[in-house]
C-alpha positions as CSV (number, residue, x, y, z in Angstrom):
1,M,-68.2,-63.9,-80.7
2,A,-68.1,-62.7,-84.3
3,Q,-65.1,-60.1,-85.2
4,S,-65.0,-57.0,-82.9
5,I,-65.2,-53.7,-84.3
6,I,-63.2,-52.3,-81.3
7,G,-60.2,-50.3,-82.5
8,Q,-61.8,-49.0,-85.6
9,V,-63.4,-46.2,-86.6
10,H,-67.0,-47.0,-87.4
11,P,-69.5,-44.1,-88.4
12,V,-71.9,-45.1,-85.5
13,S,-69.4,-44.4,-82.6
14,I,-68.7,-41.1,-84.4
15,A,-72.2,-40.2,-84.8
16,F,-73.0,-40.6,-80.7
17,F,-69.8,-38.6,-80.2
18,F,-70.7,-35.4,-82.1
19,V,-74.1,-35.3,-81.0
20,F,-72.7,-35.4,-77.4
21,V,-69.8,-33.1,-77.9
22,L,-72.3,-30.6,-79.7
23,S,-74.8,-30.8,-77.0
24,T,-72.4,-30.2,-74.1
25,L,-71.0,-27.5,-75.8
26,C,-74.4,-26.0,-76.1
27,I,-74.9,-26.3,-72.4
28,T,-71.4,-24.6,-72.2
29,Y,-72.8,-21.5,-74.3
30,W,-75.6,-21.3,-72.0
31,A,-74.1,-21.9,-68.9
32,A,-71.2,-18.9,-69.9
33,K,-74.0,-16.0,-69.7
34,R,-74.9,-17.3,-66.4
35,T,-71.5,-17.3,-65.2
36,R,-70.2,-14.0,-63.8
37,T,-69.3,-14.0,-60.2
38,T,-66.9,-16.2,-58.1
39,K,-70.3,-18.0,-56.6
40,E,-71.5,-18.7,-60.1
41,F,-67.9,-19.4,-61.4
42,Y,-67.5,-22.0,-58.3
43,A,-70.9,-22.8,-57.1
44,A,-73.2,-22.6,-59.9
45,G,-74.7,-19.8,-57.8
46,R,-75.7,-22.4,-55.3
47,S,-78.7,-22.8,-57.7
48,I,-78.8,-26.6,-58.0
49,T,-81.8,-28.6,-56.3
50,G,-80.6,-32.1,-53.9
51,F,-81.9,-34.4,-57.0
52,Q,-79.8,-32.3,-59.6
53,N,-77.1,-32.3,-57.5
54,G,-77.3,-36.0,-56.4
55,L,-77.2,-36.8,-60.1
56,A,-74.0,-34.8,-60.8
57,L,-72.2,-36.3,-57.6
58,A,-73.2,-39.8,-59.3
59,G,-71.9,-38.2,-62.5
60,D,-68.7,-37.0,-60.9
61,Y,-67.8,-39.9,-59.3
62,M,-68.8,-42.6,-61.5
63,S,-65.6,-42.3,-63.5
64,A,-64.4,-44.4,-66.3
65,A,-62.3,-46.7,-63.9
66,S,-65.6,-47.5,-61.9
67,F,-67.5,-48.4,-65.3
68,L,-65.1,-50.5,-67.3
69,G,-62.5,-51.2,-64.5
70,I,-64.8,-52.8,-61.9
71,A,-66.7,-54.5,-64.9
72,G,-63.1,-55.6,-66.0
73,L,-61.6,-56.6,-62.7
74,V,-65.0,-58.7,-62.0
75,S,-64.8,-60.4,-65.9
76,T,-61.4,-61.5,-65.1
77,K,-60.9,-62.1,-61.8
78,G,-64.0,-62.9,-60.4
79,Y,-65.4,-61.8,-56.8
80,D,-62.4,-59.8,-55.7
81,G,-63.6,-57.3,-58.3
82,L,-66.1,-56.5,-55.8
83,I,-63.9,-54.7,-53.3
84,Y,-63.9,-51.8,-55.4
85,S,-67.6,-51.5,-55.8
86,V,-68.0,-52.1,-52.1
87,G,-65.4,-49.7,-51.3
88,W,-66.3,-46.8,-53.2
89,L,-70.1,-47.1,-52.5
90,V,-70.2,-47.6,-48.7
91,G,-67.9,-44.2,-48.4
92,W,-71.3,-42.1,-49.1
93,P,-72.8,-43.0,-45.5
94,I,-69.7,-41.6,-43.9
95,V,-70.0,-38.3,-46.2
96,M,-73.8,-38.2,-45.6
97,F,-73.8,-38.4,-41.8
98,L,-70.4,-36.7,-41.1
99,I,-69.9,-34.3,-43.6
100,A,-72.5,-33.2,-46.0
101,E,-74.4,-30.8,-43.4
102,P,-71.2,-29.2,-41.7
103,L,-69.5,-28.9,-45.0
104,R,-72.1,-27.1,-46.6
105,N,-72.9,-25.0,-43.4
106,L,-69.1,-23.6,-42.7
107,G,-67.2,-23.2,-46.0
108,K,-67.7,-21.3,-48.9
109,Y,-66.0,-22.8,-52.3
110,T,-63.2,-25.0,-50.8
111,F,-62.7,-27.8,-48.1
112,A,-60.0,-25.6,-47.1
113,D,-62.8,-22.9,-45.6
114,V,-64.1,-25.5,-42.9
115,V,-60.7,-26.5,-42.1
116,A,-60.0,-22.6,-41.6
117,Y,-63.0,-22.0,-40.0
118,R,-61.7,-21.5,-36.6
119,L,-57.7,-21.9,-37.3
120,K,-55.0,-19.7,-38.4
121,R,-56.2,-19.2,-42.2
122,M,-52.7,-19.1,-44.1
123,P,-50.6,-22.3,-43.1
124,I,-54.1,-24.2,-43.5
125,R,-55.1,-23.0,-46.7
126,T,-51.5,-23.5,-48.2
127,S,-51.1,-27.2,-46.9
128,A,-54.8,-27.9,-47.9
129,A,-54.2,-26.8,-51.3
130,A,-51.0,-29.2,-51.7
131,G,-53.2,-31.9,-50.5
132,S,-56.1,-31.0,-53.2
133,L,-53.9,-30.4,-56.2
134,I,-52.0,-33.7,-55.3
135,T,-55.1,-35.5,-55.2
136,V,-56.6,-33.8,-58.3
137,L,-53.5,-34.4,-60.5
138,F,-52.6,-37.8,-60.0
139,Y,-56.7,-38.6,-60.5
140,L,-56.4,-36.2,-63.8
141,I,-53.1,-38.3,-64.9
142,A,-55.0,-41.4,-64.3
143,Q,-58.1,-40.2,-66.2
144,M,-56.1,-38.7,-69.1
145,V,-54.0,-41.8,-69.9
146,G,-57.3,-43.6,-69.6
147,A,-59.3,-41.2,-71.8
148,G,-56.2,-41.4,-74.5
149,T,-55.9,-45.5,-74.0
150,L,-60.0,-46.0,-74.5
151,I,-60.8,-43.4,-77.2
152,K,-57.8,-45.1,-79.2
153,L,-59.3,-48.3,-78.5
154,M,-63.1,-47.3,-79.2
155,F,-62.5,-45.0,-82.0
156,G,-59.3,-45.8,-83.9
157,L,-57.9,-42.2,-83.3
158,P,-54.5,-42.0,-82.2
159,Y,-53.8,-41.4,-78.5
160,E,-52.2,-38.0,-78.7
161,W,-55.5,-36.9,-81.0
162,A,-57.5,-38.4,-78.3
163,I,-55.5,-36.5,-75.3
164,L,-55.8,-33.3,-77.2
165,I,-59.7,-33.5,-77.4
166,V,-60.5,-34.5,-74.2
167,G,-58.0,-31.8,-72.7
168,C,-59.4,-28.9,-75.0
169,L,-63.5,-29.9,-74.1
170,M,-62.3,-29.8,-70.3
171,I,-61.3,-26.2,-70.6
172,A,-63.7,-25.1,-73.1
173,Y,-66.3,-26.9,-70.4
174,V,-64.7,-25.3,-66.9
175,L,-63.1,-21.9,-68.5
176,F,-66.5,-20.6,-70.2
177,G,-69.4,-22.1,-67.9
178,G,-67.7,-23.0,-64.5
179,M,-69.6,-25.5,-62.4
180,L,-73.0,-24.8,-64.1
181,A,-72.1,-26.4,-67.0
182,T,-69.9,-28.7,-65.3
183,T,-72.8,-30.1,-63.3
184,W,-75.0,-30.2,-66.4
185,V,-72.5,-32.0,-68.1
186,Q,-72.1,-34.6,-65.4
187,I,-75.8,-35.1,-65.1
188,I,-76.2,-35.9,-68.6
189,K,-73.7,-38.3,-68.5
190,A,-75.1,-40.1,-65.3
191,V,-78.4,-40.7,-67.1
192,L,-76.3,-41.8,-70.1
193,L,-74.3,-44.2,-68.3
194,L,-77.2,-45.6,-66.0
195,G,-79.4,-45.8,-68.9
196,G,-77.0,-47.7,-70.8
197,A,-75.6,-49.8,-68.5
198,T,-79.5,-50.9,-67.5
199,I,-80.5,-51.8,-70.8
200,L,-76.8,-53.8,-71.0
201,V,-77.8,-55.4,-67.9
202,I,-81.6,-56.4,-68.9
203,L,-80.2,-57.9,-72.0
204,T,-77.6,-60.1,-70.4
205,L,-80.0,-61.6,-67.5
206,S,-82.4,-61.9,-70.5
207,K,-79.7,-64.7,-71.8
208,F,-80.2,-66.1,-68.1
209,G,-83.8,-66.1,-67.8
210,F,-83.6,-63.2,-65.8
211,N,-82.2,-65.5,-62.8
212,Y,-79.0,-64.4,-61.0
213,G,-78.3,-68.0,-59.9
214,E,-78.3,-69.0,-63.7
215,L,-75.4,-66.4,-64.4
216,F,-73.4,-67.2,-61.3
217,G,-73.8,-71.3,-61.8
218,S,-72.6,-70.6,-65.4
219,A,-69.6,-68.7,-64.4
220,S,-69.0,-71.2,-61.5
221,K,-68.7,-73.8,-64.6
222,M,-66.9,-72.1,-67.0
223,Y,-64.3,-71.1,-64.6
224,G,-64.5,-73.1,-61.7
225,P,-65.9,-72.4,-58.0
226,E,-63.1,-69.8,-56.8
227,F,-64.1,-67.3,-59.5
228,L,-67.0,-66.8,-56.7
229,Q,-64.6,-67.0,-54.2
230,P,-62.3,-64.3,-52.4
231,G,-58.6,-64.4,-53.1
232,G,-58.2,-63.9,-57.2
233,L,-57.1,-60.6,-56.6
234,I,-56.4,-59.8,-53.2
235,T,-55.0,-62.7,-51.2
236,S,-53.7,-60.8,-48.1
237,P,-56.7,-59.2,-45.8
238,V,-54.5,-56.5,-44.6
239,D,-53.6,-55.5,-48.2
240,A,-57.8,-55.9,-48.5
241,F,-58.4,-53.8,-45.8
242,S,-55.7,-51.0,-46.2
243,L,-57.4,-50.7,-49.8
244,G,-61.0,-50.8,-48.6
245,L,-60.0,-48.2,-45.8
246,A,-58.4,-46.0,-48.5
247,L,-61.4,-45.9,-51.1
248,M,-64.2,-45.8,-48.3
249,F,-62.7,-42.7,-46.5
250,G,-61.1,-41.1,-49.4
251,T,-64.3,-40.5,-51.0
252,A,-64.9,-38.4,-48.0
253,G,-61.9,-36.5,-48.8
254,L,-62.3,-35.9,-52.6
255,P,-61.7,-32.3,-53.5
256,H,-63.8,-32.1,-56.3
257,I,-66.6,-34.2,-54.8
258,L,-66.6,-32.0,-51.6
259,M,-66.6,-28.9,-53.9
260,R,-70.1,-30.1,-55.4
261,F,-71.9,-29.3,-51.7
262,Y,-71.5,-25.7,-52.0
263,T,-73.8,-25.6,-55.5
264,V,-76.7,-26.2,-53.4
265,P,-79.1,-23.6,-51.5
266,D,-78.7,-25.1,-47.8
267,A,-77.7,-28.1,-46.0
268,K,-80.8,-29.9,-46.3
269,Q,-80.3,-30.1,-50.0
270,A,-76.6,-31.4,-49.6
271,R,-78.1,-34.3,-47.5
272,K,-80.8,-34.7,-50.1
273,S,-77.8,-34.7,-52.9
274,V,-75.9,-37.2,-50.7
275,F,-79.2,-39.8,-50.4
276,Y,-79.9,-39.6,-54.3
277,A,-76.2,-39.9,-55.1
278,T,-76.0,-43.0,-52.8
279,G,-79.2,-44.2,-54.9
280,F,-77.7,-44.0,-58.0
281,I,-74.4,-45.0,-57.1
282,G,-75.4,-48.0,-55.6
283,Y,-77.5,-49.1,-58.1
284,F,-74.6,-48.5,-60.8
285,Y,-72.3,-50.7,-58.7
286,I,-74.8,-53.5,-59.1
287,L,-75.3,-53.2,-62.7
288,T,-71.4,-53.3,-63.3
289,V,-70.6,-56.3,-61.3
290,T,-73.5,-57.9,-63.3
291,I,-71.9,-56.8,-66.3
292,G,-68.4,-58.1,-65.1
293,F,-69.8,-61.7,-64.6
294,G,-71.8,-61.6,-68.0
295,A,-69.0,-60.8,-70.0
296,A,-66.7,-63.1,-68.4
297,V,-69.5,-65.8,-69.5
298,L,-71.0,-64.6,-73.0
299,V,-67.8,-62.9,-73.7
300,G,-65.1,-64.9,-72.3
301,K,-61.9,-64.1,-70.3
302,K,-59.6,-64.9,-73.5
303,V,-61.4,-62.8,-75.9
304,I,-61.4,-59.9,-73.3
305,M,-57.9,-60.0,-72.2
306,A,-56.7,-60.5,-76.0
307,I,-58.5,-56.8,-77.0
308,D,-57.1,-55.5,-73.5
309,K,-54.9,-57.1,-70.9
310,G,-56.4,-55.0,-68.2
311,G,-60.0,-56.3,-69.1
312,N,-61.3,-53.2,-69.5
313,M,-63.0,-53.6,-72.6
314,A,-65.2,-55.8,-71.1
315,A,-68.4,-54.1,-71.1
316,P,-67.9,-52.8,-74.6
317,L,-67.4,-56.3,-75.9
318,L,-70.4,-57.5,-74.5
319,A,-72.6,-54.5,-75.5
320,E,-71.2,-55.4,-78.9
321,A,-72.0,-58.9,-78.4
322,L,-75.8,-58.6,-77.4
323,G,-76.6,-55.3,-79.1
324,G,-74.2,-55.1,-82.2
325,H,-72.6,-52.3,-83.2
326,V,-75.1,-49.9,-82.8
327,F,-74.8,-50.4,-78.8
328,L,-71.3,-50.6,-78.8
329,G,-71.5,-46.9,-80.6
330,F,-73.9,-45.7,-77.9
331,L,-71.4,-46.9,-75.0
332,A,-68.1,-45.8,-76.4
333,A,-69.9,-42.6,-76.5
334,V,-71.0,-42.7,-72.8
335,A,-67.4,-43.9,-72.1
336,F,-65.8,-40.8,-73.6
337,A,-68.6,-38.7,-71.6
338,T,-67.4,-40.3,-68.3
339,I,-64.6,-39.2,-68.7
340,L,-65.0,-35.7,-69.8
341,A,-67.6,-35.1,-66.8
342,V,-65.0,-36.1,-64.2
343,V,-62.0,-34.2,-65.8
344,A,-64.1,-31.1,-65.9
345,G,-65.1,-31.1,-62.1
346,L,-61.3,-32.3,-61.1
347,T,-60.2,-29.3,-63.2
348,L,-62.6,-27.1,-61.7
349,A,-61.5,-28.4,-58.0
350,G,-57.8,-28.0,-58.9
351,A,-58.2,-24.6,-60.1
352,S,-60.5,-23.5,-56.8
353,A,-57.4,-24.7,-55.0
354,L,-55.2,-22.5,-56.4
355,S,-56.9,-19.3,-57.2
356,H,-59.7,-19.7,-53.9
357,D,-57.0,-21.0,-51.6
358,L,-53.4,-20.2,-52.5
359,Y,-54.3,-17.1,-54.9
360,V,-56.7,-15.2,-52.3
361,G,-56.6,-17.0,-49.0
362,V,-52.5,-16.5,-48.9
363,I,-50.8,-14.2,-51.7
364,K,-53.7,-11.6,-50.8
365,R,-54.6,-12.5,-47.8
366,G,-58.2,-12.7,-48.5
367,Q,-58.0,-9.3,-50.2
368,A,-59.1,-9.7,-53.5
369,N,-61.8,-8.7,-55.6
370,E,-64.2,-11.1,-57.4
371,K,-63.0,-10.0,-60.9
372,D,-59.5,-10.8,-60.0
373,E,-60.7,-14.3,-58.7
374,V,-62.5,-15.3,-61.2
375,R,-59.4,-14.2,-63.8
376,V,-57.6,-16.1,-61.6
377,A,-59.6,-19.3,-61.6
378,K,-59.5,-19.2,-65.5
379,M,-56.1,-18.8,-65.9
380,A,-55.2,-22.0,-63.3
381,T,-58.0,-23.7,-65.6
382,I,-55.8,-23.4,-68.8
383,G,-52.8,-24.4,-67.1
384,L,-54.4,-27.4,-65.1
385,G,-55.7,-28.4,-68.4
386,V,-52.4,-28.1,-70.6
387,S,-50.6,-29.9,-67.7
388,A,-53.0,-32.9,-67.9
389,M,-52.5,-33.4,-71.6
390,L,-48.7,-33.0,-71.6
391,L,-48.8,-35.2,-68.4
392,G,-51.4,-37.5,-70.4
393,I,-48.8,-37.8,-73.3
394,L,-45.7,-38.0,-71.0
395,F,-47.1,-41.0,-69.2
396,K,-48.5,-43.0,-72.4
397,G,-48.7,-46.5,-72.0
398,Q,-47.6,-46.4,-68.4
399,N,-49.5,-48.8,-65.6
400,V,-51.1,-45.9,-64.3
401,A,-53.9,-47.9,-61.8
402,F,-51.2,-46.7,-58.4
403,M,-52.5,-43.2,-59.4
404,V,-56.2,-43.6,-58.7
405,G,-55.1,-45.7,-55.5
406,L,-52.6,-42.8,-54.6
407,A,-55.5,-40.4,-55.1
408,F,-57.6,-42.1,-52.7
409,A,-54.9,-42.8,-50.4
410,V,-53.6,-38.7,-50.5
411,A,-58.0,-37.9,-50.2
412,A,-58.0,-40.2,-47.1
413,S,-54.8,-39.3,-45.6
414,A,-54.1,-35.5,-46.1
415,N,-57.7,-34.3,-46.5
416,F,-60.0,-36.7,-44.5
417,P,-58.7,-36.6,-41.0
418,A,-57.8,-32.8,-40.9
419,L,-61.5,-32.2,-42.2
420,V,-63.2,-34.4,-39.5
421,M,-61.0,-33.5,-36.7
422,S,-61.7,-29.7,-37.3
423,I,-65.4,-30.2,-37.8
424,M,-65.5,-32.4,-34.4
425,W,-62.9,-32.3,-32.3
426,K,-62.7,-28.8,-30.1
427,K,-58.8,-29.3,-28.8
428,F,-57.8,-29.6,-32.5
429,S,-55.3,-26.6,-33.6
430,T,-53.7,-25.3,-36.7
431,K,-50.3,-26.6,-35.8
432,G,-51.8,-30.4,-35.6
433,A,-54.1,-30.0,-39.0
434,V,-50.8,-28.7,-40.9
435,A,-48.9,-31.6,-39.1
436,S,-51.6,-34.2,-40.1
437,I,-52.2,-32.7,-43.5
438,W,-48.7,-33.0,-44.6
439,T,-48.3,-36.2,-42.4
440,G,-51.0,-38.0,-45.0
441,L,-49.4,-36.4,-48.0
442,I,-45.8,-37.3,-47.7
443,L,-46.5,-40.9,-45.9
444,A,-49.1,-41.7,-48.9
445,V,-47.1,-40.6,-51.6
446,G,-44.1,-42.0,-50.6
447,L,-45.4,-45.2,-49.0
448,I,-47.2,-46.1,-52.4
449,I,-43.4,-45.3,-54.2
450,I,-41.8,-48.1,-52.4
451,S,-45.2,-50.7,-52.1
452,P,-45.5,-53.5,-55.1
453,T,-47.8,-51.2,-57.0
454,V,-44.9,-48.8,-58.0
455,W,-41.6,-50.5,-56.8
456,V,-42.4,-53.9,-58.4
457,D,-44.8,-53.0,-61.1
458,V,-43.3,-50.0,-62.3
459,F,-39.9,-50.0,-61.0
460,H,-39.1,-53.6,-61.8
461,V,-41.4,-54.4,-64.3
462,K,-39.2,-56.0,-66.8
463,E,-37.7,-58.0,-64.1
464,K,-41.0,-59.3,-63.1
465,A,-42.4,-60.0,-66.6
466,A,-39.3,-62.0,-67.5
467,I,-39.9,-64.4,-64.0
468,E,-43.4,-65.0,-64.9
469,K,-42.8,-66.1,-68.2
470,Q,-40.1,-68.7,-66.7
471,I,-43.0,-69.9,-64.5
472,S,-45.6,-69.9,-67.5
473,E,-43.1,-71.7,-69.6
474,A,-42.3,-74.2,-66.4
475,E,-46.3,-74.7,-66.0
476,T,-46.9,-75.5,-69.9
477,Q,-43.9,-78.0,-69.7
478,S,-44.7,-79.8,-66.5
479,K,-48.4,-79.9,-67.6
480,A,-47.2,-81.5,-71.2
481,K,-45.1,-84.0,-68.9
482,V,-48.2,-85.0,-66.6
483,E,-50.6,-85.5,-69.8
484,E,-48.0,-87.7,-71.4
485,L,-47.1,-90.0,-68.3
486,E,-51.0,-90.3,-67.6
487,K,-51.7,-91.3,-71.4
488,A,-48.8,-93.9,-71.0
489,A,-50.3,-95.2,-67.7
490,A,-46.9,-94.3,-65.9
491,D,-46.7,-95.2,-62.6
492,P,-48.8,-92.6,-60.5
493,K,-45.3,-92.0,-58.4
494,A,-44.0,-90.2,-61.6
495,V,-46.5,-88.1,-62.1
496,T,-46.7,-87.0,-58.1
497,D,-42.8,-86.3,-58.8
498,E,-43.1,-84.4,-61.9
499,K,-46.0,-82.3,-59.8
500,A,-43.9,-81.8,-56.8
501,A,-40.7,-80.8,-59.0
502,F,-42.8,-78.2,-60.8
503,A,-43.7,-77.3,-57.1
504,A,-40.4,-76.5,-56.2
505,K,-39.4,-74.8,-59.6
506,K,-42.1,-72.6,-59.0
507,K,-41.0,-71.7,-55.2
508,E,-37.4,-71.3,-56.9
509,L,-38.4,-68.8,-59.3
510,T,-40.9,-66.9,-56.9
511,A,-38.3,-66.3,-54.7
512,Q,-36.4,-64.5,-57.5
513,M,-39.4,-62.0,-57.8
514,P,-38.3,-58.6,-57.2
515,Q,-39.7,-57.2,-53.4
516,A,-41.2,-54.2,-52.4
517,I,-39.5,-52.2,-49.6
518,F,-43.2,-51.5,-48.0
519,P,-45.2,-54.8,-48.5
520,L,-49.0,-53.4,-48.9
521,K,-50.5,-52.5,-52.1
522,N,-52.0,-49.4,-51.0
523,P,-51.0,-47.4,-48.1
524,G,-54.3,-46.2,-46.6
525,L,-54.2,-48.4,-43.2
526,I,-50.8,-46.9,-42.6
527,S,-51.0,-43.2,-43.5
528,M,-54.3,-42.2,-42.8
529,G,-53.4,-43.9,-39.4
530,A,-50.3,-41.7,-38.9
531,A,-52.2,-38.5,-40.2
532,F,-54.9,-38.9,-37.2
533,L,-52.3,-39.9,-34.4
534,I,-49.8,-36.8,-35.3
535,G,-52.9,-34.5,-35.4
536,I,-54.1,-35.3,-32.3
537,L,-50.6,-35.5,-30.5
538,V,-49.3,-32.0,-32.2
539,S,-52.8,-30.4,-31.0
540,L,-52.2,-31.4,-27.6
541,M,-49.2,-30.4,-27.6
542,S,-49.7,-26.8,-29.1
543,S,-53.1,-26.3,-27.4
544,E,-54.8,-22.8,-29.2
545,P,-57.5,-21.5,-26.7
546,E,-58.6,-18.7,-29.7
547,A,-59.5,-21.8,-31.7
548,Q,-61.3,-23.8,-28.9
549,E,-63.1,-20.7,-28.2
550,K,-64.8,-20.4,-31.7
551,F,-65.7,-24.1,-31.6
552,E,-69.2,-23.5,-30.1
553,K,-69.6,-20.8,-32.5
554,E,-68.9,-23.3,-34.9
555,K,-70.5,-26.3,-33.7
556,L,-73.8,-24.1,-34.2
557,R,-73.4,-23.0,-37.8
558,A,-72.3,-26.6,-38.7
559,Y,-75.7,-28.2,-37.4
560,I,-78.0,-25.6,-37.7
561,G,-76.8,-23.6,-40.3
562,I,-76.8,-19.9,-38.7
563,G,-74.6,-17.4,-40.5
564,A,-74.1,-19.9,-43.3
565,E,-73.3,-18.6,-47.0
C-alpha cells in the first residue's frame, strides 16, 4: 500500500474529531438541564427505552480494545483472535437470562443494591464498592493509555495532550449531563461504530467477490493453513478455558454494564435491552473478524506490525487502503468516540460506587439527602477523572493488556459470584457474600501479578526480549546455513544435522526464559471458582435466618417486579 498518513496531523481527521466533540457537548448541555435528582444523575430518570438502552449497552461494551484489538489480533495471529470476540459475546445470554430482570427489579443504582437487598448492608456495600472500584480503575487505566497511544498514532498529538483531552471531555459528560448525556454519547458512538465497520466490511468483501471462501483462501495462501487453525495465540487449553470464563462471566459482573439496567422503566425493557445489545454486539464481532482477516490479506502483517507491534492499527490501515484519507479520518474519529463513551460509563459507575455505596450506604447509613448524594457523586467524578489522567500518564508506554484481563477477572471473581448467589441461593449469608467478594478480588489481583502476563511480560520484559532476540538470531543463521547447504547440493544428513542443532539451541534458550510463579495468563478459572466455593462454605457455616426469611419476598420482587422502583 502507499505511504500511510497515520501518525500525522490531517485536516479530515481533525474535522471529524471536532464535529463529534461539538455534537456530544451540545447533548451534554441539553442533558444538564434535565439532570437534577439522584435518579436523573445515576439512571437518566429511568426514561430510556429498551432499544435505546440496547444501543447504549453496545456502545458501552464495544471498546477500543474490541474494535482495534480484536481486528489486530485476528490480522496478526489468525484464528485465535476469535477467542476474545466469542468470549465477550457469549456473556450476554448469561446477563439476559440470569441477571437483567432481577437486577432491574431489586436494585436502585448499583449492583451492590441487589446483593445487599436481604443481607446486612454496610459490610456488603463496603466490599462490593471495593470490587467495583478496582474493576473500574483498571479498566479506566487501560482505556486511558489506549486513548493516549491511539490519538498519538491517529492525529499526531503528544500523548499527554491526548490523555488531557479525553479526561476533560469524560469529566464534562458525567459531571454536567450524568447518565442521560452518557447514554446518548454511547448511542451515537454505537451507530457510528457499527456504520463505519459495516462500510469497511463491504469494501473488504468487494475485493473477494463477497465470498468468505475467497477471503479465507487468500489468507491461507499467504500465511499457511495454520493461520486458520487454533494455537497461534494460546497454546494451552486450560489457559484458553480460563480466559474464556473470565471474559464470559466478567461481562455479567462489570459495574458500568450492570448500572445501565437501572435506566429503563421496568424489567421488560431491561430484557429487551439485552436482546438488542446481544444482536448489535454479535453483529459487530462478526465485522471485526472480517476486518482482521481482510487487513491481513489486503494490508499485510508486516505493514500492520511496522506501524504498531500489537497490530492495533489493522482496522485504520485497512480503512485507509480501501477508502483513502477521508475514510481513515472518519474511522479515527469513531475510534476516539469509542474511547470517550466507554470511559464516561466507567467514570459514572465508579462515582456511583463512591457516592451511593460508600458515602450514603456506609458513612451516612442510608440517611443522606439527594442533594448531598449528587454533590458527592460529582466530586467523585472529578476525583476519578483526575486520577485516570494521572494514571494514564504514569503508565505511558507500559503493556496494559493485562489490565483489561484483570478488570474482567476481578468482575468475574469478585462481583459475579456474590451477585448470582444473592439472587438464587436462599442460604447465602452476609459473611458468605463478604468472604466471596474479598476472595475473588484478592485472588484475581494476586494471581495475575504472579502470572506470565505481569511477572514475565512486565517485571522480566528485558530478559525475555534478550532471549527472544537470541532465538531469532540463531534461527536466521540456521536458515541461511540450510540454504547454503541446499544450494551446494550437500549431503542431506548435513541439512538434517543443522536443523537438529538449531532445535537443540532453541530448546536450550527457551529453558532460560523467565518463568511465572502462576502458570495461567488469566486467573479466572481459579479466582472465580474459589469465590464461589468460599461463598458457599462460609454461608453454610454462618447461617442467617433473617436473610433466609426475606428470600421469598426477594424472589417475588425479582421475578414479578412487585415493589420495584
